[in-house]
VOPAGU-2260 file (C-alpha; in pm, 1 decimal, decimal comma):
REM VOPAGU-2260
SITE   aa  ch    i         X         Y         Z
SITE  MET   A    0   -2018,1    2546,5     464,2
SITE  VAL   A    1   -1823,9    2217,2     448,5
SITE  LYS   A    2   -1486,6    2210,2     616,8
SITE  LEU   A    3   -1223,7    2077,5     381,9
SITE  LEU   A    4    -981,6    1834,2     516,9
SITE  GLN   A    5    -660,9    1996,7     580,6
SITE  MET   A    6    -383,8    1765,2     490,1
SITE  LYS   A    7     -28,9    1769,0     390,0
SITE  LYS   A    8      87,6    1597,0      74,9
SITE  ILE   A    9      75,2    1220,4      55,0
SITE  GLY   A   10     319,8    1020,8    -173,3
SITE  ILE   A   11     201,4     703,2    -336,0
SITE  PHE   A   12     482,6     485,1    -447,0
SITE  TYR   A   13     394,8     160,9    -624,5
SITE  GLY   A   14     558,8    -114,6    -820,9
SITE  SER   A   15     380,7    -260,5   -1094,9
SITE  SER   A   16     469,4    -539,2   -1363,4
SITE  THR   A   17     121,0    -575,2   -1531,7
SITE  GLY   A   18     -16,4    -227,3   -1470,4
SITE  ASN   A   19    -284,8    -336,6   -1188,3
SITE  THR   A   20     -99,4    -196,2    -910,2
SITE  GLU   A   21     -46,4     135,2   -1096,2
SITE  VAL   A   22    -425,2     125,2   -1164,9
SITE  ILE   A   23    -500,4      86,5    -768,4
SITE  ALA   A   24    -243,7     358,4    -682,9
SITE  ASP   A   25    -426,6     601,3    -938,6
SITE  LYS   A   26    -768,9     516,8    -766,5
SITE  ILE   A   27    -615,6     583,8    -426,1
SITE  GLN   A   28    -500,0     923,5    -560,4
SITE  GLN   A   29    -836,5    1014,5    -693,7
SITE  MET   A   30    -994,0     933,3    -380,4
SITE  PHE   A   31    -768,4    1169,7    -172,8
SITE  GLY   A   32    -768,8    1437,4    -471,8
SITE  GLU   A   33    -471,2    1497,7    -687,0
SITE  GLU   A   34    -423,5    1833,7    -480,4
SITE  HIS   A   35    -337,6    1609,2    -175,0
SITE  ALA   A   36    -166,8    1318,5    -329,4
SITE  ASP   A   37     114,3    1248,7    -571,0
SITE  VAL   A   38     177,6     916,9    -744,4
SITE  PHE   A   39     510,8     766,1    -831,6
SITE  ASN   A   40     645,2     450,0    -985,5
SITE  ILE   A   41     907,2     321,8    -775,8
SITE  ASP   A   42    1129,8     214,3   -1052,0
SITE  ALA   A   43    1184,9     585,2   -1126,9
SITE  VAL   A   44    1204,2     721,7    -779,5
SITE  GLU   A   45    1498,3     908,9    -599,8
SITE  LYS   A   46    1534,7     867,2    -206,3
SITE  ASN   A   47    1454,8    1260,7    -168,9
SITE  GLU   A   48    1125,5    1227,4    -343,2
SITE  ILE   A   49    1007,1     995,7     -78,1
SITE  GLU   A   50    1170,9    1186,5     213,4
SITE  GLN   A   51     968,3    1503,6     138,0
SITE  TYR   A   52     615,8    1350,4     228,9
SITE  PRO   A   53     510,1    1298,9     572,9
SITE  TYR   A   54     249,4    1061,0     473,3
SITE  LEU   A   55     338,0     759,6     251,0
SITE  ILE   A   56     141,1     501,1      68,9
SITE  PHE   A   57     351,5     195,3     -59,5
SITE  GLY   A   58     191,9     -71,3    -295,3
SITE  THR   A   59     330,6    -388,6    -428,6
SITE  SER   A   60     184,2    -691,7    -600,1
SITE  THR   A   61     281,1   -1035,2    -504,1
SITE  TRP   A   62     474,1   -1260,0    -747,7
SITE  GLY   A   63     551,7   -1618,8    -774,6
SITE  LEU   A   64     501,6   -1789,5    -439,7
SITE  GLY   A   65     506,1   -1468,7    -250,3
SITE  ASP   A   66     776,9   -1253,6    -360,4
SITE  MET   A   67     748,2    -853,6    -363,0
SITE  GLN   A   68     721,8    -705,9    -697,3
SITE  ASP   A   69    1080,0    -682,2    -889,6
SITE  ASP   A   70    1099,1    -293,6    -867,0
SITE  TRP   A   71    1043,9    -298,2    -493,9
SITE  GLU   A   72    1316,1    -553,2    -461,3
SITE  ASP   A   73    1550,7    -355,3    -660,7
SITE  PHE   A   74    1462,4     -54,3    -430,7
SITE  LEU   A   75    1512,9    -215,0     -99,9
SITE  ASP   A   76    1872,2     -86,2     -53,1
SITE  VAL   A   77    1765,1     274,8     -99,5
SITE  LEU   A   78    1446,7     220,2     116,0
SITE  LYS   A   79    1681,9     100,8     403,0
SITE  THR   A   80    1849,2     426,2     412,9
SITE  ILE   A   81    1540,7     653,4     436,4
SITE  ASP   A   82    1462,1     794,6     780,6
SITE  LEU   A   83    1085,1     688,8     826,7
SITE  SER   A   84    1066,8     767,3    1188,9
SITE  ASN   A   85     844,9    1084,6    1169,5
SITE  LYS   A   86     623,8     944,2     904,3
SITE  LYS   A   87     297,8     764,8     884,1
SITE  VAL   A   88     296,6     470,4     606,4
SITE  ALA   A   89       9,4     289,0     480,6
SITE  LEU   A   90      57,6     -18,5     250,0
SITE  PHE   A   91    -162,2    -186,7     -16,6
SITE  GLY   A   92     -84,1    -507,1    -183,3
SITE  LEU   A   93    -223,0    -725,0    -480,2
SITE  GLY   A   94    -240,9   -1073,4    -489,6
SITE  ASP   A   95    -458,7   -1377,8    -612,8
SITE  GLN   A   96    -625,6   -1538,4    -325,5
SITE  GLU   A   97    -753,5   -1836,3    -563,3
SITE  VAL   A   98    -433,1   -1944,8    -721,8
SITE  TYR   A   99    -173,8   -1833,2    -460,2
SITE  SER   A  100    -399,8   -1893,7    -145,8
SITE  GLY   A  101    -115,6   -1989,2      60,4
SITE  SER   A  102      77,6   -1677,3     -11,6
SITE  PHE   A  103    -185,4   -1407,4     -69,9
SITE  VAL   A  104     -45,4   -1058,5     -77,5
SITE  ASN   A  105     291,9   -1185,3      71,5
SITE  GLY   A  106     448,2    -893,3    -112,4
SITE  MET   A  107     292,9    -655,7     111,5
SITE  GLY   A  108     385,3    -852,4     411,8
SITE  GLU   A  109     749,4    -839,3     284,5
SITE  LEU   A  110     744,7    -462,3     245,1
SITE  TYR   A  111     601,1    -448,0     595,4
SITE  GLU   A  112     884,1    -654,8     743,3
SITE  GLN   A  113    1131,6    -409,1     560,5
SITE  ILE   A  114     992,1     -93,2     733,1
SITE  SER   A  115     763,7    -185,1    1018,1
SITE  LYS   A  116    1033,4    -128,9    1305,2
SITE  ARG   A  117    1129,0     209,0    1171,9
SITE  THR   A  118     793,0     395,1    1119,2
SITE  ASN   A  119     420,0     410,4    1208,2
SITE  ILE   A  120     230,6     190,8    1003,1
SITE  VAL   A  121    -115,9     284,7     949,2
SITE  GLY   A  122    -417,8     145,2     748,9
SITE  HIS   A  123    -462,1    -194,8     879,7
SITE  TRP   A  124    -760,4    -391,4     712,3
SITE  PRO   A  125    -973,5    -685,7     818,5
SITE  THR   A  126    -932,1   -1027,8     676,4
SITE  GLU   A  127   -1296,2   -1136,7     690,6
SITE  ASP   A  128   -1403,1   -1082,6     343,6
SITE  TYR   A  129   -1101,2   -1283,3     202,5
SITE  ASN   A  130   -1070,6   -1663,3     112,6
SITE  PHE   A  131    -697,9   -1752,2     147,6
SITE  VAL   A  132    -514,6   -1997,5     352,9
SITE  ALA   A  133    -211,4   -1799,6     459,0
SITE  SER   A  134     -54,1   -1457,6     427,4
SITE  LYS   A  135     281,8   -1295,6     553,0
SITE  ALA   A  136      58,1    -982,3     543,8
SITE  VAL   A  137    -157,6   -1067,3     836,1
SITE  LYS   A  138     -45,7    -943,4    1172,0
SITE  ASN   A  139    -273,2    -964,5    1476,9
SITE  GLY   A  140    -568,6   -1077,6    1277,1
SITE  LYS   A  141    -558,9    -806,5    1030,0
SITE  PHE   A  142    -381,3    -737,8     706,1
SITE  VAL   A  143    -103,0    -480,8     753,8
SITE  GLY   A  144    -262,9    -282,6     480,8
SITE  LEU   A  145    -543,8    -300,0     203,4
SITE  ALA   A  146    -536,8    -632,2      33,6
SITE  ILE   A  147    -660,8    -624,1    -322,4
SITE  ASP   A  148    -753,8    -950,5    -553,6
SITE  PHE   A  149    -761,0    -751,1    -857,6
SITE  ASP   A  150    -780,0   -1083,9   -1066,7
SITE  ASN   A  151   -1073,9   -1233,9    -885,4
SITE  GLU   A  152   -1279,9    -959,4    -729,3
SITE  GLN   A  153   -1278,6    -653,2    -944,9
SITE  LYS   A  154   -1612,8    -540,9    -815,8
SITE  LYS   A  155   -1508,8    -510,0    -467,7
SITE  VAL   A  156   -1207,7    -295,2    -557,5
SITE  ASP   A  157   -1354,5      61,3    -565,0
SITE  GLY   A  158   -1554,8       2,0    -242,7
SITE  TYR   A  159   -1251,5    -124,8     -39,0
SITE  ILE   A  160   -1052,9     174,0    -170,3
SITE  GLU   A  161   -1325,7     424,4     -73,8
SITE  LYS   A  162   -1333,6     266,4     269,8
SITE  TRP   A  163    -964,3     248,5     329,4
SITE  VAL   A  164    -900,9     611,6     209,3
SITE  LYS   A  165   -1166,2     736,2     475,0
SITE  LEU   A  166    -974,6     530,9     734,7
SITE  LEU   A  167    -643,2     682,9     601,7
SITE  LYS   A  168    -784,5    1036,3     610,7
SITE  LYS   A  169    -843,9     999,6     982,1
SITE  GLU   A  170    -509,0     832,2    1046,5
SITE  PHE   A  171    -324,4    1087,7     859,0
SITE  LYS   A  172    -497,6    1376,9    1011,5
SITE  GLY   A  173    -427,9    1294,3    1371,7
């Protein structure tokens, strides 16, 4: 008999302007299973919806020369008031490593900067399979979360998500 992973609910919160970040959030939920994870668009979220989850996944795309997605920018004042000290938080970010090679997934790096001193960030991701010049999302030689280039590397997305979710299942369990 296979032992099922015992896990508390996970809240996946994303901001999406084109729908790509929403697609990734939904794929992550599918990999965890709907019975383990809920998905929310950050533009319609209340503070208490985030607070109820011990495990959080925040996703943002990067715009312009490295800005966080607008809905996340608008939510920052609320995010600063949320007690994240007893939570585990994972991040994922979307960016274009060809056109914006000097600011690849900087939005995820900006989100990391907003919360890293107040919580336990898990799910760091290797940089080796990417071709970019610079990123605010790289700390100690790894991305602070899952980096996705949805525009140029769609064929890699499902494999990345599958590996990342396996990592998170271990991180969230312990």
